[in-house]
Predicted model as a PDB file, atoms N, CA, C, CB and O in Angstrom, pLDDT in the B-factor column:
MODEL        1                                                                  
ATOM      1  N   MET A   1      -9.066  -0.806 -21.981  1.00 46.00           N  
ATOM      2  CA  MET A   1      -8.133   0.297 -22.137  1.00 46.00           C  
ATOM      3  C   MET A   1      -6.699  -0.281 -22.032  1.00 46.00           C  
ATOM      4  CB  MET A   1      -8.394   1.423 -21.047  1.00 46.00           C  
ATOM      5  O   MET A   1      -6.390  -1.058 -21.128  1.00 46.00           O  
ATOM      6  N   ASN A   2      -5.882   0.107 -22.942  1.00 52.00           N  
ATOM      7  CA  ASN A   2      -4.452  -0.303 -22.973  1.00 52.00           C  
ATOM      8  C   ASN A   2      -3.681   0.301 -21.837  1.00 52.00           C  
ATOM      9  CB  ASN A   2      -3.795   0.099 -24.294  1.00 52.00           C  
ATOM     10  O   ASN A   2      -3.815   1.488 -21.543  1.00 52.00           O  
ATOM     11  N   MET A   3      -2.841  -0.546 -21.169  1.00 55.00           N  
ATOM     12  CA  MET A   3      -2.036  -0.056 -20.048  1.00 55.00           C  
ATOM     13  C   MET A   3      -1.070   1.057 -20.453  1.00 55.00           C  
ATOM     14  CB  MET A   3      -1.259  -1.201 -19.439  1.00 55.00           C  
ATOM     15  O   MET A   3      -0.639   1.837 -19.604  1.00 55.00           O  
ATOM     16  N   ALA A   4      -0.723   1.140 -21.745  1.00 62.00           N  
ATOM     17  CA  ALA A   4       0.158   2.200 -22.219  1.00 62.00           C  
ATOM     18  C   ALA A   4      -0.496   3.582 -22.076  1.00 62.00           C  
ATOM     19  CB  ALA A   4       0.542   1.948 -23.678  1.00 62.00           C  
ATOM     20  O   ALA A   4       0.180   4.608 -22.156  1.00 62.00           O  
ATOM     21  N   ASN A   5      -1.807   3.595 -21.865  1.00 80.00           N  
ATOM     22  CA  ASN A   5      -2.526   4.871 -21.692  1.00 80.00           C  
ATOM     23  C   ASN A   5      -2.481   5.377 -20.254  1.00 80.00           C  
ATOM     24  CB  ASN A   5      -3.976   4.714 -22.125  1.00 80.00           C  
ATOM     25  O   ASN A   5      -3.076   6.404 -19.924  1.00 80.00           O  
ATOM     26  N   TYR A   6      -1.759   4.633 -19.396  1.00 82.00           N  
ATOM     27  CA  TYR A   6      -1.641   5.023 -17.982  1.00 82.00           C  
ATOM     28  C   TYR A   6      -0.192   5.325 -17.645  1.00 82.00           C  
ATOM     29  CB  TYR A   6      -2.184   3.910 -17.053  1.00 82.00           C  
ATOM     30  O   TYR A   6       0.729   4.794 -18.265  1.00 82.00           O  
ATOM     31  N   VAL A   7      -0.003   6.186 -16.655  1.00 86.00           N  
ATOM     32  CA  VAL A   7       1.332   6.465 -16.159  1.00 86.00           C  
ATOM     33  C   VAL A   7       1.349   6.208 -14.640  1.00 86.00           C  
ATOM     34  CB  VAL A   7       1.759   7.941 -16.496  1.00 86.00           C  
ATOM     35  O   VAL A   7       0.421   6.595 -13.930  1.00 86.00           O  
ATOM     36  N   GLU A   8       2.391   5.564 -14.162  1.00 92.00           N  
ATOM     37  CA  GLU A   8       2.504   5.321 -12.748  1.00 92.00           C  
ATOM     38  C   GLU A   8       2.768   6.622 -12.043  1.00 92.00           C  
ATOM     39  CB  GLU A   8       3.597   4.308 -12.449  1.00 92.00           C  
ATOM     40  O   GLU A   8       3.630   7.387 -12.475  1.00 92.00           O  
ATOM     41  N   THR A   9       2.048   6.903 -10.958  1.00 93.00           N  
ATOM     42  CA  THR A   9       2.228   8.162 -10.222  1.00 93.00           C  
ATOM     43  C   THR A   9       2.738   7.959  -8.839  1.00 93.00           C  
ATOM     44  CB  THR A   9       0.953   8.913 -10.156  1.00 93.00           C  
ATOM     45  O   THR A   9       3.380   8.854  -8.289  1.00 93.00           O  
ATOM     46  N   GLN A  10       2.482   6.812  -8.240  1.00 96.00           N  
ATOM     47  CA  GLN A  10       2.900   6.610  -6.863  1.00 96.00           C  
ATOM     48  C   GLN A  10       2.845   5.130  -6.492  1.00 96.00           C  
ATOM     49  CB  GLN A  10       2.023   7.431  -5.914  1.00 96.00           C  
ATOM     50  O   GLN A  10       2.065   4.377  -7.076  1.00 96.00           O  
ATOM     51  N   ARG A  11       3.673   4.698  -5.518  1.00 98.00           N  
ATOM     52  CA  ARG A  11       3.627   3.338  -4.992  1.00 98.00           C  
ATOM     53  C   ARG A  11       3.433   3.407  -3.482  1.00 98.00           C  
ATOM     54  CB  ARG A  11       4.923   2.547  -5.353  1.00 98.00           C  
ATOM     55  O   ARG A  11       3.991   4.269  -2.802  1.00 98.00           O  
ATOM     56  N   PHE A  12       2.616   2.464  -2.972  1.00 98.00           N  
ATOM     57  CA  PHE A  12       2.347   2.386  -1.538  1.00 98.00           C  
ATOM     58  C   PHE A  12       2.800   1.040  -1.020  1.00 98.00           C  
ATOM     59  CB  PHE A  12       0.848   2.610  -1.234  1.00 98.00           C  
ATOM     60  O   PHE A  12       2.428   0.011  -1.583  1.00 98.00           O  
ATOM     61  N   HIS A  13       3.596   1.018   0.044  1.00 98.00           N  
ATOM     62  CA  HIS A  13       3.967  -0.202   0.690  1.00 98.00           C  
ATOM     63  C   HIS A  13       2.866  -0.503   1.727  1.00 98.00           C  
ATOM     64  CB  HIS A  13       5.398  -0.095   1.345  1.00 98.00           C  
ATOM     65  O   HIS A  13       2.599   0.304   2.618  1.00 98.00           O  
ATOM     66  N   CYS A  14       2.237  -1.679   1.589  1.00 98.00           N  
ATOM     67  CA  CYS A  14       1.087  -2.014   2.426  1.00 98.00           C  
ATOM     68  C   CYS A  14       1.265  -3.413   3.026  1.00 98.00           C  
ATOM     69  CB  CYS A  14      -0.226  -1.938   1.604  1.00 98.00           C  
ATOM     70  O   CYS A  14       2.130  -4.185   2.611  1.00 98.00           O  
ATOM     71  N   SER A  15       0.416  -3.713   4.021  1.00 97.00           N  
ATOM     72  CA  SER A  15       0.408  -5.079   4.575  1.00 97.00           C  
ATOM     73  C   SER A  15      -1.017  -5.414   5.038  1.00 97.00           C  
ATOM     74  CB  SER A  15       1.434  -5.216   5.773  1.00 97.00           C  
ATOM     75  O   SER A  15      -1.835  -4.535   5.310  1.00 97.00           O  
ATOM     76  N   ASN A  16      -1.267  -6.700   5.113  1.00 96.00           N  
ATOM     77  CA  ASN A  16      -2.594  -7.121   5.611  1.00 96.00           C  
ATOM     78  C   ASN A  16      -2.470  -7.456   7.091  1.00 96.00           C  
ATOM     79  CB  ASN A  16      -3.149  -8.360   4.806  1.00 96.00           C  
ATOM     80  O   ASN A  16      -1.399  -7.292   7.676  1.00 96.00           O  
ATOM     81  N   ALA A  17      -3.542  -7.916   7.693  1.00 95.00           N  
ATOM     82  CA  ALA A  17      -3.599  -8.206   9.130  1.00 95.00           C  
ATOM     83  C   ALA A  17      -2.631  -9.331   9.490  1.00 95.00           C  
ATOM     84  CB  ALA A  17      -5.035  -8.584   9.551  1.00 95.00           C  
ATOM     85  O   ALA A  17      -2.139  -9.375  10.617  1.00 95.00           O  
ATOM     86  N   ALA A  18      -2.345 -10.255   8.544  1.00 95.00           N  
ATOM     87  CA  ALA A  18      -1.428 -11.382   8.804  1.00 95.00           C  
ATOM     88  C   ALA A  18       0.015 -11.023   8.607  1.00 95.00           C  
ATOM     89  CB  ALA A  18      -1.762 -12.539   7.918  1.00 95.00           C  
ATOM     90  O   ALA A  18       0.905 -11.827   8.887  1.00 95.00           O  
ATOM     91  N   GLY A  19       0.268  -9.780   8.111  1.00 96.00           N  
ATOM     92  CA  GLY A  19       1.629  -9.353   7.919  1.00 96.00           C  
ATOM     93  C   GLY A  19       2.177  -9.528   6.512  1.00 96.00           C  
ATOM     94  O   GLY A  19       3.352  -9.237   6.286  1.00 96.00           O  
ATOM     95  N   ARG A  20       1.373  -9.995   5.549  1.00 96.00           N  
ATOM     96  CA  ARG A  20       1.823 -10.153   4.182  1.00 96.00           C  
ATOM     97  C   ARG A  20       1.999  -8.759   3.563  1.00 96.00           C  
ATOM     98  CB  ARG A  20       0.815 -11.018   3.357  1.00 96.00           C  
ATOM     99  O   ARG A  20       1.143  -7.887   3.713  1.00 96.00           O  
ATOM    100  N   ASP A  21       3.118  -8.568   2.871  1.00 97.00           N  
ATOM    101  CA  ASP A  21       3.399  -7.297   2.277  1.00 97.00           C  
ATOM    102  C   ASP A  21       2.843  -7.194   0.847  1.00 97.00           C  
ATOM    103  CB  ASP A  21       4.882  -7.059   2.283  1.00 97.00           C  
ATOM    104  O   ASP A  21       2.823  -8.176   0.105  1.00 97.00           O  
ATOM    105  N   TYR A  22       2.402  -6.013   0.485  1.00 98.00           N  
ATOM    106  CA  TYR A  22       1.888  -5.722  -0.871  1.00 98.00           C  
ATOM    107  C   TYR A  22       2.484  -4.396  -1.316  1.00 98.00           C  
ATOM    108  CB  TYR A  22       0.303  -5.670  -0.902  1.00 98.00           C  
ATOM    109  O   TYR A  22       2.803  -3.549  -0.482  1.00 98.00           O  
ATOM    110  N   ILE A  23       2.634  -4.212  -2.604  1.00 98.00           N  
ATOM    111  CA  ILE A  23       2.945  -2.941  -3.198  1.00 98.00           C  
ATOM    112  C   ILE A  23       1.727  -2.561  -4.038  1.00 98.00           C  
ATOM    113  CB  ILE A  23       4.271  -2.998  -4.051  1.00 98.00           C  
ATOM    114  O   ILE A  23       1.366  -3.284  -4.967  1.00 98.00           O  
ATOM    115  N   VAL A  24       1.083  -1.418  -3.714  1.00 98.00           N  
ATOM    116  CA  VAL A  24      -0.043  -0.937  -4.491  1.00 98.00           C  
ATOM    117  C   VAL A  24       0.456   0.201  -5.402  1.00 98.00           C  
ATOM    118  CB  VAL A  24      -1.211  -0.455  -3.554  1.00 98.00           C  
ATOM    119  O   VAL A  24       1.091   1.143  -4.927  1.00 98.00           O  
ATOM    120  N   ILE A  25       0.179   0.112  -6.657  1.00 98.00           N  
ATOM    121  CA  ILE A  25       0.630   1.099  -7.630  1.00 98.00           C  
ATOM    122  C   ILE A  25      -0.553   1.951  -8.039  1.00 98.00           C  
ATOM    123  CB  ILE A  25       1.279   0.420  -8.867  1.00 98.00           C  
ATOM    124  O   ILE A  25      -1.593   1.444  -8.461  1.00 98.00           O  
ATOM    125  N   GLU A  26      -0.372   3.279  -7.902  1.00 96.00           N  
ATOM    126  CA  GLU A  26      -1.351   4.245  -8.367  1.00 96.00           C  
ATOM    127  C   GLU A  26      -1.052   4.572  -9.812  1.00 96.00           C  
ATOM    128  CB  GLU A  26      -1.344   5.521  -7.494  1.00 96.00           C  
ATOM    129  O   GLU A  26       0.083   4.918 -10.140  1.00 96.00           O  
ATOM    130  N   GLN A  27      -2.027   4.475 -10.675  1.00 93.00           N  
ATOM    131  CA  GLN A  27      -1.844   4.751 -12.089  1.00 93.00           C  
ATOM    132  C   GLN A  27      -2.886   5.795 -12.515  1.00 93.00           C  
ATOM    133  CB  GLN A  27      -1.967   3.440 -12.941  1.00 93.00           C  
ATOM    134  O   GLN A  27      -4.082   5.643 -12.264  1.00 93.00           O  
ATOM    135  N   ALA A  28      -2.401   6.844 -13.159  1.00 87.00           N  
ATOM    136  CA  ALA A  28      -3.312   7.880 -13.671  1.00 87.00           C  
ATOM    137  C   ALA A  28      -3.399   7.733 -15.179  1.00 87.00           C  
ATOM    138  CB  ALA A  28      -2.828   9.322 -13.276  1.00 87.00           C  
ATOM    139  O   ALA A  28      -2.414   7.455 -15.862  1.00 87.00           O  
ATOM    140  N   ARG A  29      -4.608   7.930 -15.670  1.00 80.00           N  
ATOM    141  CA  ARG A  29      -4.762   7.869 -17.121  1.00 80.00           C  
ATOM    142  C   ARG A  29      -3.952   9.007 -17.736  1.00 80.00           C  
ATOM    143  CB  ARG A  29      -6.271   7.960 -17.541  1.00 80.00           C  
ATOM    144  O   ARG A  29      -4.002  10.142 -17.261  1.00 80.00           O  
ATOM    145  N   ALA A  30      -3.210   8.695 -18.791  1.00 72.00           N  
ATOM    146  CA  ALA A  30      -2.360   9.672 -19.428  1.00 72.00           C  
ATOM    147  C   ALA A  30      -3.241  10.894 -19.854  1.00 72.00           C  
ATOM    148  CB  ALA A  30      -1.612   9.029 -20.667  1.00 72.00           C  
ATOM    149  O   ALA A  30      -4.374  10.729 -20.306  1.00 72.00           O  
ATOM    150  N   PRO A  31      -2.679  12.113 -19.695  1.00 66.00           N  
ATOM    151  CA  PRO A  31      -3.464  13.325 -19.934  1.00 66.00           C  
ATOM    152  C   PRO A  31      -4.224  13.376 -21.275  1.00 66.00           C  
ATOM    153  CB  PRO A  31      -2.558  14.493 -19.859  1.00 66.00           C  
ATOM    154  O   PRO A  31      -5.346  13.881 -21.319  1.00 66.00           O  
ATOM    155  N   ARG A  32      -3.642  12.871 -22.343  1.00 66.00           N  
ATOM    156  CA  ARG A  32      -4.318  12.946 -23.602  1.00 66.00           C  
ATOM    157  C   ARG A  32      -5.559  12.061 -23.676  1.00 66.00           C  
ATOM    158  CB  ARG A  32      -3.378  12.586 -24.681  1.00 66.00           C  
ATOM    159  O   ARG A  32      -6.408  12.251 -24.547  1.00 66.00           O  
ATOM    160  N   PHE A  33      -5.669  11.085 -22.756  1.00 56.00           N  
ATOM    161  CA  PHE A  33      -6.788  10.185 -22.772  1.00 56.00           C  
ATOM    162  C   PHE A  33      -7.836  10.521 -21.668  1.00 56.00           C  
ATOM    163  CB  PHE A  33      -6.282   8.762 -22.608  1.00 56.00           C  
ATOM    164  O   PHE A  33      -8.909   9.919 -21.628  1.00 56.00           O  
ATOM    165  N   ALA A  34      -7.519  11.459 -20.807  1.00 51.00           N  
ATOM    166  CA  ALA A  34      -8.439  11.762 -19.674  1.00 51.00           C  
ATOM    167  C   ALA A  34      -8.531  13.244 -19.450  1.00 51.00           C  
ATOM    168  CB  ALA A  34      -7.971  11.073 -18.373  1.00 51.00           C  
ATOM    169  O   ALA A  34      -7.648  13.839 -18.833  1.00 51.00           O  
ATOM    170  N   PRO A  35      -9.572  13.842 -19.936  1.00 61.00           N  
ATOM    171  CA  PRO A  35      -9.753  15.245 -19.597  1.00 61.00           C  
ATOM    172  C   PRO A  35     -10.037  15.358 -18.088  1.00 61.00           C  
ATOM    173  CB  PRO A  35     -10.914  15.878 -20.440  1.00 61.00           C  
ATOM    174  O   PRO A  35     -10.410  14.361 -17.469  1.00 61.00           O  
ATOM    175  N   ASN A  36      -9.876  16.510 -17.501  1.00 61.00           N  
ATOM    176  CA  ASN A  36     -10.164  16.664 -16.068  1.00 61.00           C  
ATOM    177  C   ASN A  36     -11.559  16.219 -15.774  1.00 61.00           C  
ATOM    178  CB  ASN A  36      -9.972  18.108 -15.614  1.00 61.00           C  
ATOM    179  O   ASN A  36     -12.424  16.407 -16.630  1.00 61.00           O  
ATOM    180  N   PRO A  37     -11.859  15.633 -14.615  1.00 61.00           N  
ATOM    181  CA  PRO A  37     -10.973  15.323 -13.510  1.00 61.00           C  
ATOM    182  C   PRO A  37     -10.068  14.112 -13.818  1.00 61.00           C  
ATOM    183  CB  PRO A  37     -11.795  15.061 -12.253  1.00 61.00           C  
ATOM    184  O   PRO A  37     -10.372  13.296 -14.688  1.00 61.00           O  
ATOM    185  N   ARG A  38      -8.961  14.023 -13.086  1.00 68.00           N  
ATOM    186  CA  ARG A  38      -7.984  12.986 -13.273  1.00 68.00           C  
ATOM    187  C   ARG A  38      -8.571  11.608 -12.909  1.00 68.00           C  
ATOM    188  CB  ARG A  38      -6.742  13.285 -12.439  1.00 68.00           C  
ATOM    189  O   ARG A  38      -9.224  11.446 -11.878  1.00 68.00           O  
ATOM    190  N   VAL A  39      -8.322  10.643 -13.770  1.00 80.00           N  
ATOM    191  CA  VAL A  39      -8.789   9.281 -13.552  1.00 80.00           C  
ATOM    192  C   VAL A  39      -7.611   8.460 -12.978  1.00 80.00           C  
ATOM    193  CB  VAL A  39      -9.340   8.646 -14.895  1.00 80.00           C  
ATOM    194  O   VAL A  39      -6.534   8.407 -13.572  1.00 80.00           O  
ATOM    195  N   VAL A  40      -7.840   7.822 -11.812  1.00 89.00           N  
ATOM    196  CA  VAL A  40      -6.788   7.083 -11.129  1.00 89.00           C  
ATOM    197  C   VAL A  40      -7.269   5.685 -10.845  1.00 89.00           C  
ATOM    198  CB  VAL A  40      -6.365   7.785  -9.832  1.00 89.00           C  
ATOM    199  O   VAL A  40      -8.403   5.481 -10.411  1.00 89.00           O  
ATOM    200  N   ASP A  41      -6.390   4.707 -11.095  1.00 93.00           N  
ATOM    201  CA  ASP A  41      -6.667   3.305 -10.781  1.00 93.00           C  
ATOM    202  C   ASP A  41      -5.578   2.800  -9.852  1.00 93.00           C  
ATOM    203  CB  ASP A  41      -6.749   2.432 -12.076  1.00 93.00           C  
ATOM    204  O   ASP A  41      -4.481   3.357  -9.813  1.00 93.00           O  
ATOM    205  N   TYR A  42      -5.877   1.743  -9.103  1.00 97.00           N  
ATOM    206  CA  TYR A  42      -4.922   1.113  -8.188  1.00 97.00           C  
ATOM    207  C   TYR A  42      -4.839  -0.343  -8.490  1.00 97.00           C  
ATOM    208  CB  TYR A  42      -5.311   1.331  -6.724  1.00 97.00           C  
ATOM    209  O   TYR A  42      -5.858  -1.004  -8.690  1.00 97.00           O  
ATOM    210  N   VAL A  43      -3.622  -0.861  -8.527  1.00 97.00           N  
ATOM    211  CA  VAL A  43      -3.386  -2.294  -8.780  1.00 97.00           C  
ATOM    212  C   VAL A  43      -2.128  -2.700  -7.985  1.00 97.00           C  
ATOM    213  CB  VAL A  43      -3.210  -2.593 -10.347  1.00 97.00           C  
ATOM    214  O   VAL A  43      -1.200  -1.913  -7.800  1.00 97.00           O  
ATOM    215  N   THR A  44      -2.141  -3.983  -7.519  1.00 97.00           N  
ATOM    216  CA  THR A  44      -0.935  -4.460  -6.791  1.00 97.00           C  
ATOM    217  C   THR A  44       0.098  -4.879  -7.872  1.00 97.00           C  
ATOM    218  CB  THR A  44      -1.286  -5.703  -5.787  1.00 97.00           C  
ATOM    219  O   THR A  44      -0.208  -4.972  -9.060  1.00 97.00           O  
ATOM    220  N   GLU A  45       1.326  -5.122  -7.393  1.00 96.00           N  
ATOM    221  CA  GLU A  45       2.378  -5.633  -8.298  1.00 96.00           C  
ATOM    222  C   GLU A  45       1.991  -6.984  -8.845  1.00 96.00           C  
ATOM    223  CB  GLU A  45       3.734  -5.732  -7.573  1.00 96.00           C  
ATOM    224  O   GLU A  45       2.447  -7.362  -9.924  1.00 96.00           O  
ATOM    225  N   ASP A  46       1.137  -7.746  -8.111  1.00 94.00           N  
ATOM    226  CA  ASP A  46       0.690  -9.058  -8.556  1.00 94.00           C  
ATOM    227  C   ASP A  46      -0.489  -8.978  -9.521  1.00 94.00           C  
ATOM    228  CB  ASP A  46       0.315  -9.902  -7.365  1.00 94.00           C  
ATOM    229  O   ASP A  46      -0.948 -10.003 -10.024  1.00 94.00           O  
ATOM    230  N   GLY A  47      -0.979  -7.778  -9.781  1.00 94.00           N  
ATOM    231  CA  GLY A  47      -2.068  -7.610 -10.758  1.00 94.00           C  
ATOM    232  C   GLY A  47      -3.465  -7.562 -10.138  1.00 94.00           C  
ATOM    233  O   GLY A  47      -4.455  -7.491 -10.866  1.00 94.00           O  
ATOM    234  N   ASP A  48      -3.563  -7.598  -8.816  1.00 95.00           N  
ATOM    235  CA  ASP A  48      -4.893  -7.516  -8.186  1.00 95.00           C  
ATOM    236  C   ASP A  48      -5.388  -6.059  -8.223  1.00 95.00           C  
ATOM    237  CB  ASP A  48      -4.844  -8.047  -6.702  1.00 95.00           C  
ATOM    238  O   ASP A  48      -4.640  -5.127  -7.930  1.00 95.00           O  
ATOM    239  N   VAL A  49      -6.632  -5.895  -8.579  1.00 96.00           N  
ATOM    240  CA  VAL A  49      -7.223  -4.553  -8.601  1.00 96.00           C  
ATOM    241  C   VAL A  49      -7.583  -4.137  -7.175  1.00 96.00           C  
ATOM    242  CB  VAL A  49      -8.485  -4.511  -9.521  1.00 96.00           C  
ATOM    243  O   VAL A  49      -8.116  -4.932  -6.401  1.00 96.00           O  
ATOM    244  N   ALA A  50      -7.285  -2.886  -6.842  1.00 97.00           N  
ATOM    245  CA  ALA A  50      -7.564  -2.371  -5.519  1.00 97.00           C  
ATOM    246  C   ALA A  50      -8.380  -1.088  -5.595  1.00 97.00           C  
ATOM    247  CB  ALA A  50      -6.269  -2.130  -4.764  1.00 97.00           C  
ATOM    248  O   ALA A  50      -8.325  -0.366  -6.590  1.00 97.00           O  
ATOM    249  N   GLU A  51      -9.141  -0.806  -4.532  1.00 97.00           N  
ATOM    250  CA  GLU A  51      -9.879   0.416  -4.439  1.00 97.00           C  
ATOM    251  C   GLU A  51      -9.390   1.148  -3.190  1.00 97.00           C  
ATOM    252  CB  GLU A  51     -11.412   0.151  -4.400  1.00 97.00           C  
ATOM    253  O   GLU A  51      -9.256   0.553  -2.121  1.00 97.00           O  
ATOM    254  N   ARG A  52      -9.129   2.434  -3.338  1.00 97.00           N  
ATOM    255  CA  ARG A  52      -8.664   3.208  -2.180  1.00 97.00           C  
ATOM    256  C   ARG A  52      -9.843   3.517  -1.294  1.00 97.00           C  
ATOM    257  CB  ARG A  52      -7.954   4.516  -2.616  1.00 97.00           C  
ATOM    258  O   ARG A  52     -10.838   4.070  -1.762  1.00 97.00           O  
ATOM    259  N   LEU A  53      -9.755   3.169  -0.002  1.00 97.00           N  
ATOM    260  CA  LEU A  53     -10.799   3.425   0.945  1.00 97.00           C  
ATOM    261  C   LEU A  53     -10.630   4.791   1.632  1.00 97.00           C  
ATOM    262  CB  LEU A  53     -10.833   2.321   1.968  1.00 97.00           C  
ATOM    263  O   LEU A  53     -11.587   5.543   1.817  1.00 97.00           O  
ATOM    264  N   ASP A  54      -9.356   5.080   2.006  1.00 97.00           N  
ATOM    265  CA  ASP A  54      -8.988   6.327   2.642  1.00 97.00           C  
ATOM    266  C   ASP A  54      -7.480   6.491   2.504  1.00 97.00           C  
ATOM    267  CB  ASP A  54      -9.433   6.358   4.139  1.00 97.00           C  
ATOM    268  O   ASP A  54      -6.854   5.724   1.773  1.00 97.00           O  
ATOM    269  N   ASP A  55      -6.877   7.464   3.181  1.00 96.00           N  
ATOM    270  CA  ASP A  55      -5.472   7.715   3.058  1.00 96.00           C  
ATOM    271  C   ASP A  55      -4.563   6.551   3.470  1.00 96.00           C  
ATOM    272  CB  ASP A  55      -5.141   8.891   3.853  1.00 96.00           C  
ATOM    273  O   ASP A  55      -3.420   6.459   3.024  1.00 96.00           O  
ATOM    274  N   GLN A  56      -5.080   5.673   4.316  1.00 97.00           N  
ATOM    275  CA  GLN A  56      -4.271   4.582   4.874  1.00 97.00           C  
ATOM    276  C   GLN A  56      -4.717   3.191   4.517  1.00 97.00           C  
ATOM    277  CB  GLN A  56      -4.250   4.691   6.322  1.00 97.00           C  
ATOM    278  O   GLN A  56      -4.100   2.225   4.966  1.00 97.00           O  
ATOM    279  N   SER A  57      -5.777   3.040   3.718  1.00 98.00           N  
ATOM    280  CA  SER A  57      -6.337   1.743   3.453  1.00 98.00           C  
ATOM    281  C   SER A  57      -6.759   1.526   1.993  1.00 98.00           C  
ATOM    282  CB  SER A  57      -7.497   1.535   4.339  1.00 98.00           C  
ATOM    283  O   SER A  57      -7.192   2.443   1.296  1.00 98.00           O  
ATOM    284  N   PHE A  58      -6.608   0.259   1.568  1.00 98.00           N  
ATOM    285  CA  PHE A  58      -7.057  -0.174   0.226  1.00 98.00           C  
ATOM    286  C   PHE A  58      -7.862  -1.450   0.415  1.00 98.00           C  
ATOM    287  CB  PHE A  58      -5.831  -0.409  -0.769  1.00 98.00           C  
ATOM    288  O   PHE A  58      -7.630  -2.196   1.367  1.00 98.00           O  
ATOM    289  N   LEU A  59      -8.816  -1.709  -0.493  1.00 98.00           N  
ATOM    290  CA  LEU A  59      -9.569  -2.934  -0.525  1.00 98.00           C  
ATOM    291  C   LEU A  59      -9.166  -3.703  -1.752  1.00 98.00           C  
ATOM    292  CB  LEU A  59     -11.077  -2.669  -0.506  1.00 98.00           C  
ATOM    293  O   LEU A  59      -9.283  -3.180  -2.860  1.00 98.00           O  
ATOM    294  N   LEU A  60      -8.688  -4.942  -1.602  1.00 97.00           N  
ATOM    295  CA  LEU A  60      -8.386  -5.801  -2.737  1.00 97.00           C  
ATOM    296  C   LEU A  60      -9.685  -6.391  -3.193  1.00 97.00           C  
ATOM    297  CB  LEU A  60      -7.351  -6.910  -2.383  1.00 97.00           C  
ATOM    298  O   LEU A  60     -10.321  -7.136  -2.447  1.00 97.00           O  
ATOM    299  N   LEU A  61     -10.105  -6.072  -4.422  1.00 96.00           N  
ATOM    300  CA  LEU A  61     -11.436  -6.399  -4.887  1.00 96.00           C  
ATOM    301  C   LEU A  61     -11.677  -7.903  -5.070  1.00 96.00           C  
ATOM    302  CB  LEU A  61     -11.689  -5.694  -6.172  1.00 96.00           C  
ATOM    303  O   LEU A  61     -12.784  -8.359  -4.787  1.00 96.00           O  
ATOM    304  N   ILE A  62     -10.713  -8.686  -5.523  1.00 94.00           N  
ATOM    305  CA  ILE A  62     -10.931 -10.102  -5.748  1.00 94.00           C  
ATOM    306  C   ILE A  62     -11.103 -10.822  -4.414  1.00 94.00           C  
ATOM    307  CB  ILE A  62      -9.767 -10.709  -6.547  1.00 94.00           C  
ATOM    308  O   ILE A  62     -12.015 -11.635  -4.261  1.00 94.00           O  
ATOM    309  N   SER A  63     -10.241 -10.533  -3.459  1.00 95.00           N  
ATOM    310  CA  SER A  63     -10.276 -11.257  -2.191  1.00 95.00           C  
ATOM    311  C   SER A  63     -11.100 -10.599  -1.102  1.00 95.00           C  
ATOM    312  CB  SER A  63      -8.904 -11.436  -1.698  1.00 95.00           C  
ATOM    313  O   SER A  63     -11.321 -11.171  -0.035  1.00 95.00           O  
ATOM    314  N   ASN A  64     -11.567  -9.348  -1.399  1.00 96.00           N  
ATOM    315  CA  ASN A  64     -12.328  -8.573  -0.433  1.00 96.00           C  
ATOM    316  C   ASN A  64     -11.559  -8.349   0.871  1.00 96.00           C  
ATOM    317  CB  ASN A  64     -13.640  -9.265  -0.143  1.00 96.00           C  
ATOM    318  O   ASN A  64     -12.135  -8.328   1.958  1.00 96.00           O  
ATOM    319  N   GLU A  65     -10.262  -8.186   0.730  1.00 97.00           N  
ATOM    320  CA  GLU A  65      -9.354  -8.040   1.876  1.00 97.00           C  
ATOM    321  C   GLU A  65      -8.908  -6.573   1.987  1.00 97.00           C  
ATOM    322  CB  GLU A  65      -8.109  -8.988   1.729  1.00 97.00           C  
ATOM    323  O   GLU A  65      -8.582  -5.933   0.987  1.00 97.00           O  
ATOM    324  N   ILE A  66      -8.901  -6.060   3.214  1.00 97.00           N  
ATOM    325  CA  ILE A  66      -8.412  -4.690   3.447  1.00 97.00           C  
ATOM    326  C   ILE A  66      -6.952  -4.737   3.800  1.00 97.00           C  
ATOM    327  CB  ILE A  66      -9.212  -3.983   4.568  1.00 97.00           C  
ATOM    328  O   ILE A  66      -6.546  -5.511   4.667  1.00 97.00           O  
ATOM    329  N   ILE A  67      -6.141  -3.910   3.134  1.00 98.00           N  
ATOM    330  CA  ILE A  67      -4.710  -3.793   3.469  1.00 98.00           C  
ATOM    331  C   ILE A  67      -4.437  -2.323   3.849  1.00 98.00           C  
ATOM    332  CB  ILE A  67      -3.782  -4.257   2.247  1.00 98.00           C  
ATOM    333  O   ILE A  67      -5.144  -1.407   3.431  1.00 98.00           O  
ATOM    334  N   HIS A  68      -3.400  -2.146   4.644  1.00 98.00           N  
ATOM    335  CA  HIS A  68      -3.076  -0.819   5.185  1.00 98.00           C  
ATOM    336  C   HIS A  68      -1.690  -0.356   4.761  1.00 98.00           C  
ATOM    337  CB  HIS A  68      -3.167  -0.833   6.705  1.00 98.00           C  
ATOM    338  O   HIS A  68      -0.753  -1.152   4.692  1.00 98.00           O  
ATOM    339  N   VAL A  69      -1.571   0.908   4.484  1.00 98.00           N  
ATOM    340  CA  VAL A  69      -0.300   1.497   4.175  1.00 98.00           C  
ATOM    341  C   VAL A  69       0.620   1.393   5.362  1.00 98.00           C  
ATOM    342  CB  VAL A  69      -0.464   2.931   3.751  1.00 98.00           C  
ATOM    343  O   VAL A  69       0.242   1.772   6.470  1.00 98.00           O  
ATOM    344  N   SER A  70       1.836   0.880   5.157  1.00 93.00           N  
ATOM    345  CA  SER A  70       2.734   0.705   6.320  1.00 93.00           C  
ATOM    346  C   SER A  70       3.897   1.702   6.270  1.00 93.00           C  
ATOM    347  CB  SER A  70       3.285  -0.748   6.367  1.00 93.00           C  
ATOM    348  O   SER A  70       4.747   1.703   7.159  1.00 93.00           O  
TER     349      SER A  70                                                      
ENDMDL                                                                          
END                                                                             
């Protein structure tokens, strides 16, 4: 899927247990490409794919590292 089909909806400032900072970007599929329900993906500014675990946590899929919203 082309990234042009997504719109940025929110950014989260996060950090890991060692104190490294991350920015996680929430991207929703543009309305014309996604009928309800809304499709949302998460990616860091560095391009790592993330999965939202709960309101305060994300899992970085490549490194299997949990980061927390700060």
